[in-house]
GULUMDREN-632396 format. One record per residue (C-alpha): residue in one letter; x, y, z. Coordinates in Angstrom, 3 decimals, padded with zeros to 6 digits. Layout:
REM GULUMDREN-632396
   res         px         py         pz
     a          X          Y          Z
...
REM end
This chain:
REM GULUMDREN-632396
   res         px         py         pz
     m    003.593    051.392    017.928
     q    005.191    050.004    014.788
     k    006.759    052.480    012.364
     i    005.098    053.336    009.066
     y    007.744    053.812    006.388
     g    007.692    055.811    003.172
     n    006.083    059.163    002.471
     t    003.518    059.717    005.228
     q    003.263    063.469    004.729
     g   -000.379    064.605    004.605
     i   -001.755    061.339    006.036
     k   -004.039    061.770    009.073
     a   -003.145    060.368    012.479
     s   -006.212    058.105    012.385
     q   -005.091    056.697    009.036
     i   -001.578    056.090    010.421
     k   -003.157    054.059    013.220
     q   -005.082    052.039    010.642
     l   -001.825    051.257    008.865
     q   -000.132    050.353    012.154
     r   -002.893    047.855    012.975
     l   -001.960    045.945    009.814
     y    001.181    044.715    011.615
     e   -001.101    042.546    013.775
     e   -002.492    040.652    010.757
     n   -000.192    037.639    010.380
     q   -000.576    035.759    007.109
     p   -000.506    031.976    006.599
     a    002.957    030.667    005.675
     d    001.599    028.552    002.788
     r   -000.364    031.367    001.124
     l    000.695    034.655   -000.468
     i   -002.037    036.599    001.324
     t   -005.556    036.145    002.664
     p   -008.553    037.681    000.806
     e   -009.507    039.670    003.918
     f   -006.078    041.254    004.250
     a   -005.988    042.075    000.512
     q   -009.337    043.862    000.777
     a   -008.138    045.739    003.877
     l   -005.099    046.993    001.958
     a   -007.305    048.104   -000.931
     a   -009.676    049.963    001.392
     i   -006.888    051.909    003.130
     t   -005.245    052.653   -000.241
     k   -008.505    054.185   -001.449
     e   -008.860    056.223    001.748
     i   -005.344    057.734    001.822
     h   -005.038    058.047   -002.006
     h   -001.542    056.536   -001.950
     p   -000.219    053.078   -002.858
     i    000.850    050.844    000.021
     c    003.572    048.192    000.241
     c    003.434    045.401    002.787
     y    006.563    043.262    003.351
     i    005.971    039.765    004.776
     n    008.490    037.112    005.811
     r    008.075    033.363    005.257
     r    006.551    032.858    008.690
     g    003.738    035.181    007.628
     q    004.868    038.022    009.891
     i    004.412    041.527    008.537
     i    007.797    043.212    008.984
     r    007.200    046.523    007.219
     i    004.281    048.693    006.130
     a    005.234    051.572    003.831
     v    003.423    054.255    001.879
     g    004.641    054.402   -001.716
     t    005.586    052.168   -004.621
     p    007.920    049.135   -004.357
     n    010.695    051.274   -005.828
     q    010.157    054.021   -003.220
     t    009.918    051.724   -000.193
     q    012.796    049.312   -000.707
     i    014.458    047.556    002.214
     l    018.156    048.428    002.419
     a    020.618    045.662    001.576
     e    022.138    045.648    005.076
     e    018.665    045.027    006.562
     l    018.144    041.858    004.500
     h    019.180    038.849    006.552
     r    019.642    036.421    003.658
     r    022.375    037.839    001.384
     s    023.486    034.864   -000.705
     a    023.383    035.509   -004.457
     e    021.832    032.058   -004.945
     r    018.985    032.507   -002.477
     l    015.925    034.675   -002.262
     s    015.652    037.101    000.635
     g    012.790    035.296    002.378
     i    010.555    038.366    002.065
     r    007.627    038.998   -000.262
     c    006.069    042.350   -001.057
     v    002.338    042.904   -001.484
     a    001.721    046.300   -003.085
     t   -001.362    048.193   -004.161
     q   -001.718    050.426   -007.195
     f   -004.546    052.246   -008.929
     k   -003.850    051.529   -012.614
     s   -004.956    048.193   -013.987
     e   -001.595    047.203   -015.468
     p    001.380    044.961   -014.609
     p    004.135    046.349   -012.345
     d    006.411    048.903   -013.994
     e    010.094    048.341   -014.610
     a    011.139    050.378   -011.559
     s    009.110    048.033   -009.314
     l    010.572    044.966   -011.019
     i    014.113    046.266   -010.566
     a    013.327    046.928   -006.899
     m    012.169    043.305   -006.561
     m    015.346    042.124   -008.227
     r    017.615    044.329   -006.118
     q    016.059    043.064   -002.857
     r    015.855    039.450   -004.123
     l    012.195    039.307   -003.015
     d    010.443    035.946   -002.888
     a    007.637    037.511   -004.914
     l    006.032    040.819   -005.790
     v    002.240    040.854   -005.655
     i    000.446    043.827   -007.224
     l   -003.154    044.386   -006.095
     i   -005.223    046.639   -008.350
     a   -007.277    048.709   -005.910
     t   -010.512    049.997   -007.451
     d   -013.458    051.372   -005.453
     s   -012.003    050.101   -002.126
     e   -011.705    046.511   -003.335
     v   -009.264    044.349   -005.305
     k   -010.288    044.172   -008.950
     e   -007.414    041.939   -010.128
     a   -003.822    041.110   -009.246
     f   -000.446    040.267   -010.771
     l    002.070    037.798   -009.356
     t    005.735    038.442   -010.250
     y    008.804    036.402   -009.298
     l    012.456    036.185   -010.252
     f    013.681    033.708   -012.825
     p    017.292    032.860   -013.815
     d    017.107    034.161   -017.373
     r    019.605    036.769   -018.566
     e    017.201    038.299   -021.087
     s    014.229    038.615   -018.747
     p    015.115    037.938   -015.095
     w    011.509    037.911   -013.938
     v    008.152    036.318   -014.768
     i    004.888    038.280   -014.675
     s    001.628    036.353   -014.462
     p   -001.451    037.277   -016.496
     p   -004.151    039.168   -014.549
     l   -005.415    036.988   -011.687
     s   -008.616    037.153   -009.712
     l   -008.266    037.548   -005.956
     d   -009.431    033.930   -005.471
     d   -006.806    032.624   -007.917
     l   -004.122    034.621   -006.154
     t   -004.998    033.634   -002.593
     e   -005.272    029.930   -003.448
     q   -001.634    029.749   -004.651
     e    000.429    027.309   -002.527
     f    003.141    029.846   -001.899
     d    005.518    027.759    000.219
     e    005.881    025.140   -002.532
     l    006.209    027.794   -005.254
     v    008.976    029.755   -003.515
     h    011.021    026.629   -002.836
     e    010.712    025.675   -006.508
     w    011.792    029.151   -007.627
     e    014.784    029.068   -005.284
     r    015.846    025.651   -006.615
     e    015.779    027.001   -010.170
     i    017.956    029.940   -009.131
     a    020.442    027.674   -007.339
     d    020.573    025.301   -010.332
     a    021.381    028.271   -012.601
     g    024.832    028.409   -011.018
     d    026.566    031.656   -010.149
     g    023.542    033.646   -008.991
     i    021.406    036.138   -010.885
     f    021.273    039.053   -008.497
     l    023.107    042.312   -008.177
     s    025.750    042.111   -005.485
     q    027.616    044.933   -003.795
     e    030.325    042.550   -002.620
     v    033.446    042.116   -004.743
     v    034.114    038.387   -004.870
     s    037.412    038.483   -006.763
     d    040.233    040.797   -007.728
     q    038.479    041.523   -011.023
     d    035.456    043.780   -010.917
     r    032.733    043.234   -013.499
     v    032.256    046.746   -014.855
     l    029.516    048.551   -016.754
     l    030.734    051.842   -018.250
     v    028.464    054.881   -018.566
     g    029.323    057.736   -020.932
     v    027.482    061.061   -020.859
     q    027.851    063.350   -023.866
     t    026.856    066.995   -023.489
     e    026.372    069.545   -026.250
     d    029.882    070.995   -025.903
     v    031.580    067.644   -026.577
     f    032.562    066.503   -030.051
     v    031.366    062.998   -030.914
     q    034.861    061.787   -031.771
     r    036.315    063.148   -028.529
     f    033.485    061.470   -026.605
     e    034.101    058.098   -028.258
     d    037.871    058.445   -027.804
     g    037.258    059.149   -024.120
     l    035.130    056.016   -023.738
     a    037.753    053.909   -025.522
     e    040.381    055.296   -023.158
     l    038.166    054.551   -020.156
     v    037.977    050.923   -021.300
     r    041.794    050.806   -021.268
     l    041.875    052.425   -017.834
     v    039.460    049.891   -016.348
     e    041.389    047.015   -017.906
     s    044.631    048.475   -016.531
     a    042.941    048.488   -013.114
     k    042.256    044.741   -013.582
     g    038.554    045.198   -014.212
     i    036.470    043.359   -016.813
     v    034.456    045.700   -019.044
     l    031.125    044.048   -019.800
     d    029.364    046.772   -021.789
     t    029.065    050.520   -022.307
     m    025.947    052.681   -022.046
     r    025.699    056.164   -023.554
     q    023.417    059.116   -022.985
     k    023.335    062.482   -024.727
     r    022.125    065.349   -022.569
     d    021.960    069.132   -022.828
     r    023.534    069.339   -019.376
     i    024.484    067.045   -016.519
     h    021.741    066.192   -014.038
     p    022.831    067.897   -010.794
     q    021.731    065.019   -008.531
     t    022.332    061.863   -010.563
     v    024.375    062.879   -013.671
     v    021.917    060.990   -015.923
     g    018.108    060.990   -015.988
     k    015.752    058.695   -014.115
     g    014.943    056.588   -017.177
     k    018.621    055.998   -017.912
     i    019.216    055.000   -014.281
     e    016.585    052.287   -014.669
     e    018.248    051.109   -017.894
     i    021.634    051.012   -016.174
     t    020.205    049.027   -013.265
     l    018.529    046.493   -015.533
     l    021.578    046.018   -017.755
     a    023.859    045.712   -014.719
     q    021.571    042.984   -013.433
     k    021.583    041.087   -016.710
     l    025.374    041.313   -016.989
     r    025.914    040.637   -013.270
     a    028.045    043.769   -013.015
     n    029.228    044.762   -009.553
     l    030.640    048.180   -010.442
     i    029.463    051.179   -012.491
     v    032.165    053.516   -013.863
     f    031.261    056.964   -015.231
     d    033.424    058.621   -017.889
     r    033.568    061.938   -016.006
     d    034.252    063.206   -012.517
     i    031.159    062.975   -010.325
     s    030.611    064.596   -006.958
     a    030.318    062.743   -003.668
     s    026.572    063.434   -003.483
     q    026.026    062.270   -007.068
     a    027.882    059.030   -006.323
     r    025.755    058.418   -003.214
     n    022.510    059.158   -005.081
     l    023.466    056.833   -007.920
     e    024.460    054.023   -005.570
     q    021.159    054.377   -003.755
     e    019.212    054.236   -007.030
     i    021.216    051.515   -008.794
     g    022.081    049.416   -005.766
     i    025.750    048.791   -006.569
     r    029.000    050.706   -006.230
     v    029.565    053.727   -008.500
     v    032.970    055.297   -009.190
     d    034.249    057.879   -011.649
     r    037.220    058.131   -013.995
     t    039.464    059.755   -011.396
     e    038.886    056.945   -008.918
     v    039.881    054.394   -011.551
     i    043.116    056.313   -012.227
     l    043.846    056.499   -008.497
     d    043.335    052.759   -008.231
     i    045.800    052.153   -011.069
     f    048.321    054.372   -009.304
     a    047.809    052.387   -006.090
     q    048.626    049.179   -007.970
     r    051.624    050.572   -009.850
     a    053.441    052.420   -007.039
     r    056.578    050.460   -006.177
     t    058.904    052.828   -004.316
     q    058.251    054.413   -000.948
     e    057.921    057.871   -002.487
     g    055.456    056.563   -005.080
     k    053.291    054.981   -002.379
     l    053.505    058.176   -000.364
     q    052.239    060.309   -003.238
     v    049.469    057.846   -004.114
     e    048.255    057.767   -000.521
     l    048.136    061.563   -000.423
     a    046.193    061.706   -003.699
     q    043.716    059.069   -002.485
     l    043.078    060.789    000.819
     e    042.560    064.213   -000.760
     y    040.139    062.712   -003.274
     m    038.236    060.555   -000.774
     l    037.932    063.093    002.048
     p    034.683    064.693    000.777
     r    033.332    061.222   -000.047
     l    033.569    059.750    003.444
     r    029.972    060.454    004.399
     g    027.832    057.356    004.226
     r    030.606    055.087    002.904
     g    032.410    054.055    006.086
     q    031.744    050.326    005.781
     e    032.799    050.195    002.151
     m    035.931    052.252    002.721
     s    037.143    049.926    005.470
     r    037.724    047.128    002.943
     l    041.269    046.370    001.935
     g    042.116    045.780   -001.701
     a    038.679    044.538   -002.720
     g    038.393    046.162   -006.129
     i    038.649    049.286   -008.237
     g    038.820    052.374   -006.055
     t    039.503    050.437   -002.824
     r    043.147    049.381   -003.191
     g    046.307    050.860   -001.782
     p    047.294    052.553    001.449
     g    044.734    055.323    001.154
     e    041.640    053.254    001.947
     t    042.724    051.579    005.176
     k    041.392    054.237    007.595
     l    038.919    056.263    005.551
     e    036.113    055.338    007.951
     t    037.774    057.318    010.776
     e    036.863    060.853    011.733
     r    037.476    063.678    009.292
     r    039.957    065.327    011.665
     t    042.110    062.192    011.660
     i    042.134    062.107    007.869
     q    043.037    065.779    007.682
     r    045.902    065.277    010.119
     r    047.184    062.411    007.983
     i    046.982    064.587    004.872
     g    049.022    067.225    006.671
     q    051.667    064.643    007.579
     l    051.830    063.359    004.021
     q    052.124    066.849    002.581
     e    055.054    067.489    004.928
     e    056.710    064.260    003.728
     v    056.133    065.303    000.115
     n    057.795    068.632    000.920
     q    060.763    066.736    002.336
     l    060.802    064.618   -000.813
     q    060.867    067.801   -002.880
     a    063.831    069.078   -000.874
     h    065.641    065.764   -001.323
     r    065.094    065.803   -005.068
     a    066.217    069.419   -005.200
     r    069.542    068.465   -003.569
     i    070.032    065.659   -006.079
     r    069.314    068.024   -008.977
     q    071.760    070.545   -007.528
     q    074.489    067.884   -007.511
     r    073.747    067.128   -011.146
     q    073.972    070.796   -012.037
     q    077.332    071.058   -010.305
     q    078.545    068.210   -012.491
     e    077.179    070.148   -015.475
     i    075.421    067.106   -016.921
     p    072.374    068.180   -018.969
     v    069.041    066.508   -018.184
     l    066.409    065.593   -020.761
     a    062.923    064.848   -019.412
     l    060.832    062.321   -021.332
     v    057.239    063.557   -021.233
     g    054.129    062.435   -023.050
     y    050.768    060.764   -022.881
     t    050.533    057.553   -020.892
     n    051.539    054.426   -022.846
     a    053.377    056.487   -025.486
     g    056.529    054.399   -024.954
     k    058.661    056.623   -022.702
     s    059.884    053.810   -020.449
     t    060.662    051.576   -023.431
     l    062.659    054.393   -024.999
     l    064.588    054.911   -021.750
     n    065.385    051.201   -021.601
     v    066.749    050.951   -025.154
     l    068.808    054.149   -024.849
     t    070.336    053.501   -021.417
     n    069.991    049.725   -020.848
     a    067.785    050.493   -017.879
     e    065.408    047.843   -016.567
     v    062.315    049.947   -016.036
     y    059.085    047.925   -016.083
     t    057.236    048.260   -019.395
     a    053.877    046.948   -020.549
     d    051.143    047.809   -023.035
     q    049.111    049.393   -020.243
     l    048.086    052.858   -019.167
     f    050.335    054.117   -016.351
     a    052.523    051.008   -016.421
     t    055.212    052.960   -014.524
     l    054.811    055.776   -012.022
     d    058.125    056.309   -010.309
     p    060.583    058.633   -012.113
     t    063.790    056.988   -013.234
     t    066.958    058.814   -014.271
     r    069.702    057.078   -016.246
     k    072.816    058.280   -018.056
     v    073.306    057.826   -021.778
     v    076.667    058.409   -023.456
     i    076.528    059.770   -027.017
     t    079.515    059.972   -029.370
     e    079.534    062.951   -031.713
     p    080.216    061.684   -035.256
     e    082.499    064.557   -036.305
     t    084.698    065.044   -033.225
     q    084.256    061.550   -031.736
     e    083.748    063.307   -028.402
     r    081.831    061.274   -025.836
     r    079.146    063.322   -024.112
     s    076.889    062.307   -021.234
     i    073.194    063.153   -020.941
     l    070.784    062.227   -018.157
     l    067.378    060.947   -019.306
     t    064.497    061.118   -016.827
     d    061.370    059.044   -017.392
     t    058.355    060.838   -015.877
     v    054.811    059.765   -015.045
     g    052.568    059.656   -018.103
     f    049.968    062.347   -018.660
     i    046.333    061.787   -019.521
     h    043.431    063.919   -020.699
     e    042.147    066.004   -017.772
     l    044.736    064.676   -015.325
     p    042.993    064.703   -011.901
     p    044.011    067.729   -009.786
     a    044.640    065.453   -006.792
     l    047.359    063.677   -008.782
     m    048.880    066.928   -010.000
     d    049.204    068.130   -006.421
     a    050.378    064.843   -004.890
     f    052.944    064.216   -007.642
     r    054.373    067.725   -007.622
     a    057.695    066.341   -006.325
     t    057.867    063.996   -009.302
     l    056.705    066.578   -011.835
     e    059.479    068.917   -010.728
     e    061.810    066.614   -012.642
     v    060.229    068.146   -015.742
     v    060.462    071.701   -014.410
     e    064.164    071.415   -013.594
     a    065.219    069.613   -016.796
     s    067.424    071.280   -019.418
     a    064.990    070.305   -022.181
     m    062.107    067.947   -022.940
     i    061.527    065.145   -025.397
     h    057.789    064.905   -026.012
     v    057.133    061.243   -026.920
     v    053.987    060.701   -028.992
     d    052.392    057.354   -029.893
     l    051.782    057.925   -033.601
     s    049.961    054.601   -033.933
     h    047.169    055.758   -031.638
     p    044.149    057.079   -033.570
     a    043.803    060.028   -031.147
     w    047.476    061.068   -031.193
     e    046.628    064.663   -032.112
     s    044.369    065.094   -029.085
     h    047.067    063.437   -026.970
     i    049.506    066.163   -028.038
     a    046.956    068.835   -027.150
     s    046.276    067.249   -023.740
     v    049.981    067.052   -022.872
     l    050.563    070.664   -023.927
     k    047.589    071.778   -021.825
     i    048.966    070.035   -018.731
     l    052.445    071.483   -019.336
     e    050.945    074.962   -019.614
     e    049.389    074.544   -016.173
     m    052.751    073.739   -014.585
     p    054.584    076.682   -012.959
     e    057.623    076.510   -015.231
     i    058.867    074.167   -017.918
     p    061.963    073.974   -020.117
     e    061.734    076.244   -023.127
     k    063.546    073.796   -025.373
     s    061.750    070.668   -026.531
     l    061.686    068.057   -029.265
     i    058.783    065.927   -030.450
     a    059.612    062.251   -030.979
     f    056.896    060.310   -032.795
     n    057.145    056.717   -031.569
     k    055.809    053.403   -032.957
     v    056.249    054.467   -036.582
     d    056.547    050.785   -037.511
     q    052.816    050.468   -036.759
     v    051.750    053.395   -038.989
     d    050.854    053.314   -042.672
     s    053.082    055.205   -045.096
     e    050.431    057.788   -045.990
     t    049.945    058.875   -042.380
     l    053.687    058.909   -041.780
     a    054.308    061.122   -044.821
     r    051.596    063.588   -043.764
     v    052.923    063.897   -040.212
     q    056.506    064.314   -041.473
     q    055.323    067.212   -043.610
     d    053.342    068.804   -040.774
     y    056.122    068.343   -038.166
     p    059.385    068.870   -040.110
     e    061.411    069.374   -036.907
     a    060.207    066.157   -035.236
     v    062.071    062.849   -034.938
     f    060.394    059.593   -036.027
     i    061.369    056.467   -034.118
     s    060.336    052.998   -033.040
     a    061.743    052.168   -029.619
     t    060.868    048.481   -029.821
     q    062.368    048.077   -033.298
     r    065.287    050.459   -032.531
     l    064.491    052.613   -035.551
     g    065.670    056.235   -035.680
     l    067.467    056.092   -032.324
     e    070.780    057.436   -033.639
     t    068.946    060.372   -035.177
     l    067.230    060.968   -031.838
     k    070.591    060.982   -030.034
     m    072.106    063.514   -032.426
     r    069.017    065.733   -032.258
     s    069.168    065.528   -028.442
     l    072.707    066.916   -028.477
     q    071.659    069.679   -030.860
     l    068.686    070.450   -028.618
     i    070.930    070.918   -025.611
     d    073.461    073.042   -027.471
     e    071.059    075.280   -029.354
     p    069.852    078.617   -027.964
     v    066.547    078.804   -026.115
     q    063.504    078.688   -028.383
     a    059.786    078.490   -027.872
     m    058.179    075.104   -027.369
     p    056.482    073.869   -030.581
     a    052.742    074.027   -030.536
     a    050.299    071.396   -031.700
     l    048.674    071.568   -035.093
     p    045.831    074.106   -035.231
     e    043.387    071.373   -036.122
     a    044.585    069.326   -033.147
     q    044.035    072.266   -030.817
     n    040.597    072.931   -032.220
     a    039.653    069.273   -032.009
     v    039.831    069.249   -028.210
     p    037.904    071.902   -026.280
     q    039.136    072.920   -022.836
     n    036.559    070.771   -021.057
     s    035.879    068.128   -023.616
     y    034.246    065.560   -021.390
REM end
């Protein structure tokens, strides 16, 4: 016998057989439904006290009977034979409901997600159809569907459906690039809808700064940010992060904007991602996955690619379940680039073995770097590590001080691979020429993902083994104080760091005089520079020599107000 889908719990065996017999009732191809079949649906709905959905193809064959609403009984995307974004699916849904009102938004979104030819709502009252609503998709960004006024059963069953559906499909094709949600990435640039969730323990300014940073991250990953949605909650929903109503809003807005990717501003679990994808119908990733994708794009050297692959595998391992087909794609969009995604559909044991191999290679890389550092120490050349928030200007500073040719761009994580270059500084009094090694390290970011911290431990050891640090801060950024606090927090989590450090405020040419004067008063020991305009570089060189020569002192802390402005888990 044919399967009855949906929630059949509590329905009698005799009633299941009644539902199964509906599969035998083929409908005419030129009509939505016959009056007799509509009345049969209403009668069974009244008997089982549950709504029913009947899915019919264009030949009039009934392909699915399900108990529940259109939103609860959707056909999965992979089961729809017609997948073009400019064509309807070739399936219509006839659903019953008890309230005498048009279909709700959840049902309309379900129609849109499945690209149904039409959604027919039969109002079942006293075992018969009182009235009906006919709904179909329409290529309009503001309202992508049309809902008819209440129709009598005669008006509904007399509709020449075959002519109507062909007309609707022509209108959709004439609209151009399709109006439906698509899970397939059709270009290198994902169309992204951002979702920010603010909880009670998050300051409003920190929340907005985090969303602004997420926009930069997505753009750095070559995505196009279409819009941002926000929700304020007491706590995160354990299954779906946001509430049911917000999920419907996200789905509708994603449809209107033709987004093919949803990015959340926080880390979400594997189960939350799966639940959201099932509800929304398109791919969902979190902030960490965007950062990993950027790293996959930026890695140039073999060691950089090695560390990125390890970070991707460790992050994706718990997310393999139910995403095998998606993970087999190569370089299709945010979260799917780089070496880490090529075999994520294989068995968990294979992935774990690969992680073990990569960790061994990272250990070998650590040993190699340790030998290089030992050679430097034997030559007694001091090493200064450039640390700081991503896009603070560390690589630009290295280039202007050492004539290096490190790639620079106004992007987050423009460079990943550490670069060490020698700079020769002449002391003004003795005219003695002294050599210093400057090491450019990977940029930090608020709540740096643990997978990156672990995978890049070989690179971060360049900071641990340095003689001193120069903490480069982008003073032109409105959130520079929280950037300082984030960098200090990450440094505190490292096993050991140099005790001597110097703060260098960069991009002072882009700061107003009032702000500059205030920061100079608050940070009297700092150096103020502009790497691009070559301002303050001689002062920085002299202070670097003094930093190396001076006795060990404690690392300067951030301003109290900066520390208080960013809670430990701010978003």
